[in-house]
C-alpha positions in Angstrom: 163.6 -143.6 -90.8 161.8 -147.1 -90.5 158.3 -147.5 -92.2 155.4 -147.5 -89.6 153.1 -150.4 -90.2 149.6 -150.1 -89.7 149.3 -153.4 -87.9 145.0 -153.0 -88.1 145.2 -152.9 -91.4 147.5 -156.1 -92.1 144.9 -157.8 -90.1 142.0 -156.9 -92.1 143.8 -157.5 -95.3 144.7 -161.2 -94.0 141.0 -161.2 -92.7 139.8 -160.6 -96.1 142.2 -162.9 -98.0 140.2 -165.6 -95.8 136.9 -164.6 -96.7 137.7 -164.6 -100.3 139.4 -168.1 -100.2 136.4 -169.5 -97.7 134.1 -168.0 -100.5 135.7 -169.6 -103.3 136.6 -173.2 -101.7 134.7 -173.7 -98.7 135.9 -172.5 -94.9 136.9 -176.2 -94.4 139.5 -176.1 -97.4 141.2 -172.8 -95.7 144.6 -172.9 -94.8 146.9 -170.7 -93.2 149.3 -171.0 -96.4 146.3 -170.8 -98.5 145.5 -167.4 -97.0 149.1 -166.1 -96.9 149.4 -167.2 -101.0 146.1 -165.2 -101.3 147.4 -162.2 -99.1 150.5 -161.7 -101.0 152.4 -162.5 -97.8 154.8 -164.7 -96.2 153.0 -168.0 -94.1 155.6 -166.3 -91.1 153.5 -162.8 -91.3 150.1 -164.7 -91.2 151.3 -166.8 -88.2 152.7 -163.5 -86.4 149.2 -161.7 -86.4 147.2 -165.0 -86.0 149.1 -167.7 -84.4 146.1 -170.2 -84.8 143.6 -171.2 -87.7 140.9 -170.9 -85.5 141.9 -167.5 -84.3 142.4 -166.1 -88.1 139.0 -167.7 -88.5 137.4 -165.9 -85.7 138.9 -163.1 -86.8 137.9 -163.2 -90.2 134.1 -163.3 -89.0 134.5 -160.3 -86.8 135.6 -158.6 -89.5 133.1 -159.4 -91.9 130.4 -158.6 -88.9 131.9 -155.2 -88.5 131.5 -154.7 -92.4 127.8 -155.9 -92.3 127.3 -153.5 -89.3 128.4 -150.7 -91.2 126.5 -151.3 -94.1 123.3 -151.6 -92.0 124.4 -148.5 -90.6 124.1 -146.8 -93.5 121.2 -148.2 -94.7 119.8 -146.7 -91.8 121.5 -143.3 -92.2 119.5 -143.2 -95.5 116.3 -143.9 -94.4 113.7 -140.7 -94.9 112.4 -141.5 -91.3 115.4 -142.9 -89.2 112.6 -143.1 -85.9 111.0 -145.5 -87.8 111.2 -148.7 -86.0 109.8 -150.7 -88.8 112.0 -149.3 -91.6 114.8 -150.2 -89.3 113.8 -153.5 -89.3 113.4 -153.5 -92.9 117.3 -152.1 -93.3 118.1 -155.1 -91.1 116.2 -157.7 -93.3 118.0 -155.7 -96.4 121.1 -156.7 -94.8 121.0 -159.8 -93.4 119.6 -161.8 -96.7 122.0 -163.1 -99.4 120.6 -160.7 -101.7 124.2 -159.3 -103.2 127.7 -160.1 -103.1 128.7 -159.3 -99.9 125.9 -160.3 -98.1 126.1 -163.6 -100.1 129.8 -164.3 -98.5 128.7 -163.0 -95.0 125.9 -165.5 -94.7 128.3 -168.3 -96.9 131.2 -167.8 -94.2 129.1 -167.5 -91.3 126.9 -170.8 -91.8 130.2 -172.6 -92.5 132.1 -171.3 -89.6 128.5 -172.4 -87.2 128.5 -175.8 -88.8 132.4 -176.6 -88.2 132.1 -175.0 -84.5 129.8 -177.9 -83.8 132.5 -180.6 -84.4 135.6 -178.6 -84.2 136.6 -178.0 -80.6 139.2 -175.4 -81.5 136.7 -173.2 -83.2 133.9 -173.9 -80.4 136.4 -172.4 -78.4 135.9 -169.1 -79.8 133.8 -166.8 -78.6 131.2 -167.3 -81.6 128.1 -166.0 -79.8 129.3 -163.0 -78.9 128.3 -161.8 -82.9 124.7 -163.0 -82.7 124.0 -162.2 -78.7 125.1 -158.0 -79.9 122.5 -157.9 -82.7 119.8 -159.3 -80.8 120.5 -156.8 -78.3 120.3 -154.0 -80.7 117.0 -155.8 -82.2 115.4 -156.1 -78.7 116.0 -152.6 -78.0 114.3 -151.3 -81.9 111.2 -153.6 -80.9 111.0 -151.8 -76.9 110.8 -148.5 -78.7 108.4 -149.5 -81.3 106.7 -151.2 -78.4 106.6 -147.7 -76.3 105.5 -145.9 -79.7 102.3 -148.0 -80.1 104.0 -149.3 -83.6 103.6 -153.3 -82.0 101.2 -154.6 -79.3 102.0 -153.7 -75.9 101.8 -157.4 -74.8 104.9 -158.3 -77.0 107.9 -159.4 -75.6 110.0 -158.0 -77.1 113.2 -160.0 -76.2 111.8 -163.0 -77.8 110.6 -161.1 -80.8 114.2 -160.0 -81.3 115.3 -163.8 -81.3 112.4 -164.8 -83.7 113.5 -162.3 -86.0 117.1 -163.4 -86.1 116.5 -167.0 -86.1 114.2 -166.6 -88.6 116.5 -164.3 -91.1 119.4 -166.8 -90.5 117.0 -169.5 -91.9 115.4 -167.8 -94.8 119.1 -167.1 -95.4 120.4 -170.5 -95.1 117.2 -171.2 -97.3 118.8 -168.6 -100.4 122.4 -170.5 -99.8 120.8 -173.9 -101.0 118.8 -172.7 -103.7 115.0 -173.5 -102.1 113.8 -170.0 -102.5 115.7 -166.9 -104.2 116.5 -163.5 -102.3 113.3 -161.6 -103.5 111.2 -164.6 -101.8 113.3 -164.6 -98.6 112.4 -160.8 -98.2 108.5 -161.5 -99.1 108.6 -164.0 -96.0 110.4 -161.4 -94.0 108.3 -159.0 -95.2 105.1 -160.8 -94.0 106.6 -161.6 -90.7 106.8 -157.8 -89.9 103.3 -157.1 -91.0 102.1 -159.8 -88.7 103.9 -157.8 -86.2 103.3 -154.5 -86.8 99.8 -154.3 -88.2 98.5 -156.6 -85.8 95.4 -155.6 -83.3 96.6 -154.0 -80.0 99.1 -152.2 -82.3 98.3 -147.9 -82.7 100.0 -145.6 -84.7 102.5 -143.6 -82.9 101.1 -139.7 -82.1 
């Protein structure tokens, strides 16, 4: 009886190999052959699952995003008060900054992809912004609940605040990657922003 192949597992295995190569040598240096060697599989197998490098790189980015989302979900599950919008956003900040190996790898590969996509038409054709769009919608929903509960001022535009929070996390995360500040200093910057958002006049404690 022929052995059943778990195609999702194989795709994930190949995506993990790309991430390791990219984290070690830079995304610009990634080739299909290098990924095959890292994964311990044939080049033909990599090409079977991903017919172009652009699709392989994008699949690896989506793989990283799923893992990051799972880590954020685990942080949320461990909260004493999972209904607190402030706690949810602090969990987002903890996950979004490159403070550990997983966070550093995600931020490095994500940023590298964004830079390369500006000049590489094949990468630009991939639906790169769908991930940030999904995350921004999640942040908007959290902030909308916070506004309804009186945790933030009623005058706040939650869509704009979500976009600002996401953009700030990207910028501060980049500053950690390039050595401008430490991860601890980056957390303080993000905490300062959340303090201003949640402690401003016009917000009232939830009943």
